[in-house]
MARMIPA-786363 format. One line per 5 residues: number of its first residue (from 1); for each residue z, x, y of N, C-alpha, C. Coordinates in steps of 0.02 Angstrom, whole numbers. Layout:
REM residues N
NUM) Z X Y Z X Y Z X Y ~ ... .
END
This chain:
REM residues 62
1) 619 -1266 398 590 -1185 436 559 -1198 460 ~ 492 -1207 444 417 -1194 488 403 -1263 455 ~ 359 -1272 518 317 -1330 530 249 -1329 485 ~ 210 -1386 468 161 -1414 407 89 -1355 439 ~ 85 -1368 518 12 -1320 536 45 -1248 532 .
6) 104 -1246 576 136 -1169 550 143 -1123 493 ~ 108 -1154 426 107 -1148 354 60 -1136 338 ~ 13 -1200 365 -65 -1193 372 -106 -1134 390 ~ -62 -1128 472 -105 -1070 490 -89 -978 442 ~ -13 -1014 417 2 -932 378 -53 -911 324 .
11) -61 -966 300 -75 -968 239 -150 -956 250 ~ -176 -954 284 -279 -943 322 -273 -870 323 ~ -221 -840 408 -223 -783 420 -209 -738 351 ~ -165 -753 319 -169 -703 260 -213 -701 219 ~ -266 -768 197 -324 -761 165 -375 -725 204 .
16) -370 -735 244 -441 -703 316 -417 -632 278 ~ -361 -592 305 -333 -539 317 -352 -498 272 ~ -318 -534 213 -355 -494 107 -424 -475 134 ~ -457 -520 159 -533 -538 154 -545 -473 173 ~ -533 -463 257 -562 -417 265 -561 -349 261 .
21) -464 -321 231 -479 -278 206 -508 -269 136 ~ -529 -305 96 -581 -319 44 -636 -278 75 ~ -651 -330 111 -730 -319 140 -740 -227 173 ~ -685 -230 201 -683 -154 242 -704 -89 182 ~ -623 -111 151 -630 -55 96 -710 -47 54 .
26) -744 -111 45 -790 -99 -18 -839 -38 3 ~ -819 -57 89 -895 -29 148 -874 65 146 ~ -825 73 136 -802 128 120 -782 176 106 ~ -795 122 21 -776 162 -40 -816 197 -76 ~ -887 249 -39 -936 293 -48 -902 331 12 .
31) -881 313 43 -854 386 91 -790 442 107 ~ -758 352 63 -708 383 12 -670 437 -27 ~ -710 437 -59 -730 478 -108 -760 523 -99 ~ -800 543 -47 -847 592 -22 -759 637 2 ~ -731 623 59 -693 634 89 -618 682 70 .
36) -585 625 27 -530 601 17 -504 628 -65 ~ -578 668 -110 -545 679 -190 -468 727 -171 ~ -435 715 -233 -392 771 -240 -325 745 -221 ~ -344 690 -146 -276 647 -147 -236 592 -195 ~ -243 602 -258 -176 569 -301 -138 653 -310 .
41) -156 682 -314 -116 744 -314 -88 758 -276 ~ -79 725 -198 -45 740 -167 9 659 -157 ~ -24 613 -190 26 539 -211 56 570 -277 ~ 43 600 -322 122 605 -368 155 659 -361 ~ 131 686 -305 186 761 -283 243 720 -283 .
46) 214 698 -213 257 644 -152 312 595 -190 ~ 281 551 -255 335 534 -271 380 535 -346 ~ 345 627 -348 390 654 -399 444 673 -337 ~ 434 674 -307 496 736 -236 531 665 -236 ~ 496 600 -248 563 538 -206 620 538 -291 .
51) 588 549 -335 613 554 -410 651 587 -377 ~ 649 634 -391 711 708 -402 753 688 -369 ~ 738 673 -285 768 646 -232 867 599 -265 ~ 794 530 -274 859 497 -311 865 523 -400 ~ 863 561 -422 889 601 -489 959 621 -446 .
56) 931 682 -396 1016 703 -374 1070 679 -337 ~ 1041 628 -319 1094 567 -310 1119 535 -347 ~ 1110 522 -385 1132 497 -474 1186 540 -493 ~ 1156 595 -493 1205 665 -515 1225 686 -480 ~ 1266 687 -409 1295 702 -366 1345 666 -360 .
61) 1351 601 -381 1390 561 -347 1444 555 -388 ~ 1510 525 -370 1589 542 -360 1603 517 -391 .
END
């Protein structure tokens, strides 16, 4: 399906991508704590809404 070189590239790309994401997150961690307080409640509300939709879908199935 993929050549050996393509697989090597994919693995190296994935490792580099994850490393860059981790470094960027660590740089912005202090800033995120300052500006994005309380966002956990938005996430919980969104998950509750999706759960409610799934519950209604299963209850209203004929």
